[in-house]
C-alpha positions as a Markdown table, in Angstrom:
| # | Residue | x | y | z |
|---|---|---|---|---|
| 1 | Met | 109.9 | -2.8 | 79.5 |
| 2 | Ser | 106.7 | -2.0 | 78.4 |
| 3 | Ser | 106.3 | 1.2 | 80.6 |
| 4 | Pro | 108.0 | 4.2 | 79.0 |
| 5 | Ile | 110.8 | 6.2 | 80.8 |
| 6 | Lys | 111.0 | 10.0 | 81.2 |
| 7 | Cys | 114.5 | 11.6 | 80.8 |
| 8 | Leu | 115.1 | 15.2 | 80.4 |
| 9 | Gly | 111.5 | 15.6 | 79.5 |
| 10 | Lys | 111.6 | 13.4 | 77.0 |
| 11 | Trp | 109.7 | 9.6 | 76.8 |
| 12 | Phe | 111.3 | 6.7 | 75.5 |
| 13 | Asp | 109.9 | 3.5 | 75.2 |
| 14 | Ala | 111.0 | 0.1 | 74.1 |
| 15 | Ser | 111.1 | 1.1 | 70.6 |
| 16 | Leu | 113.2 | 4.1 | 70.8 |
| 17 | Gln | 111.6 | 6.0 | 68.0 |
| 18 | Asp | 109.4 | 9.2 | 68.4 |
| 19 | Arg | 106.3 | 7.8 | 66.2 |
| 20 | Asp | 104.4 | 7.6 | 69.6 |
| 21 | Asn | 105.4 | 10.8 | 70.9 |
| 22 | Val | 104.3 | 12.8 | 67.8 |
| 23 | Arg | 100.9 | 10.8 | 67.7 |
| 24 | Lys | 100.5 | 12.0 | 71.1 |
| 25 | Leu | 101.5 | 15.4 | 70.4 |
| 26 | Glu | 98.8 | 15.4 | 67.5 |
| 27 | Gln | 96.2 | 14.2 | 69.9 |
| 28 | Gln | 96.9 | 16.9 | 72.3 |
| 29 | Val | 96.7 | 19.5 | 69.7 |
| 30 | Gln | 93.4 | 18.3 | 68.5 |
| 31 | Asp | 92.1 | 18.0 | 72.1 |
| 32 | Gly | 93.5 | 21.8 | 72.4 |
| 33 | Leu | 91.6 | 23.1 | 69.7 |
| 34 | Lys | 88.6 | 21.4 | 70.5 |
| 35 | Lys | 88.6 | 22.5 | 73.9 |
| 36 | Ile | 89.6 | 26.2 | 72.6 |
| 37 | Asp | 86.6 | 25.9 | 69.9 |
| 38 | Ser | 83.8 | 24.9 | 72.6 |
| 39 | Cys | 84.3 | 27.5 | 75.1 |
| 40 | Gly | 82.0 | 30.4 | 75.0 |
| 41 | Leu | 84.5 | 33.2 | 74.0 |
| 42 | Pro | 84.4 | 35.6 | 71.1 |
| 43 | Gly | 86.7 | 34.8 | 68.1 |
| 44 | Lys | 89.5 | 37.1 | 69.0 |
| 45 | Phe | 89.8 | 35.9 | 72.5 |
| 46 | Lys | 90.1 | 32.1 | 71.2 |
| 47 | Ala | 92.9 | 33.2 | 69.5 |
| 48 | Trp | 94.6 | 34.6 | 72.1 |
| 49 | Leu | 94.1 | 31.3 | 74.0 |
| 50 | Tyr | 95.8 | 29.6 | 70.8 |
| 51 | Gln | 98.7 | 32.2 | 71.0 |
| 52 | His | 99.4 | 32.2 | 74.6 |
| 53 | Ala | 98.5 | 28.8 | 76.0 |
| 54 | Leu | 98.2 | 26.0 | 73.5 |
| 55 | Leu | 101.5 | 26.8 | 71.4 |
| 56 | Pro | 103.7 | 27.4 | 74.3 |
| 57 | Arg | 102.9 | 23.9 | 75.7 |
| 58 | Leu | 103.8 | 22.5 | 72.0 |
| 59 | Ile | 107.1 | 24.4 | 71.5 |
| 60 | Leu | 109.2 | 21.9 | 73.8 |
| 61 | Pro | 107.8 | 18.6 | 72.6 |
| 62 | Met | 108.3 | 19.9 | 69.1 |
| 63 | Met | 112.1 | 20.7 | 69.9 |
| 64 | Leu | 112.6 | 17.1 | 71.5 |
| 65 | Tyr | 111.0 | 15.1 | 69.3 |
| 66 | Glu | 112.0 | 14.5 | 66.0 |
| 67 | Val | 108.5 | 15.7 | 64.2 |
| 68 | Ser | 108.8 | 15.3 | 60.7 |
| 69 | Gly | 107.8 | 18.6 | 58.2 |
| 70 | Thr | 104.7 | 16.8 | 57.1 |
| 71 | Ala | 103.3 | 16.6 | 60.4 |
| 72 | Val | 104.1 | 19.9 | 61.4 |
| 73 | Glu | 102.5 | 21.1 | 58.3 |
| 74 | Ala | 99.3 | 19.1 | 59.3 |
| 75 | Leu | 99.3 | 20.3 | 62.6 |
| 76 | Glu | 99.2 | 23.9 | 61.0 |
| 77 | Arg | 96.4 | 23.1 | 58.6 |
| 78 | Ser | 94.3 | 21.9 | 61.5 |
| 79 | Ala | 95.1 | 25.0 | 63.6 |
| 80 | Ser | 94.1 | 27.4 | 60.6 |
| 81 | Arg | 91.2 | 25.5 | 60.3 |
| 82 | His | 90.1 | 25.8 | 63.5 |
| 83 | Leu | 91.2 | 29.5 | 63.8 |
| 84 | Arg | 89.1 | 30.4 | 60.8 |
| 85 | Lys | 86.1 | 29.6 | 62.3 |
């Protein structure tokens, strides 16, 4: 019962809530932004990586899990902060 089960791309655990999955999504965003930020490319290429590499990986989990509006706004703020650098 402690190990999560994956069904149709969505992970289910014993609590049957999306809270843990939303935390994993937030961590994935932070890790992706750090990787993009640490690469030695100019700013416009970092923006391209964000748009064409990170965002497509985030679309499906955002559609599958019940992500609150405040969590999405927090993710947008952190992405905007990294892109403005």
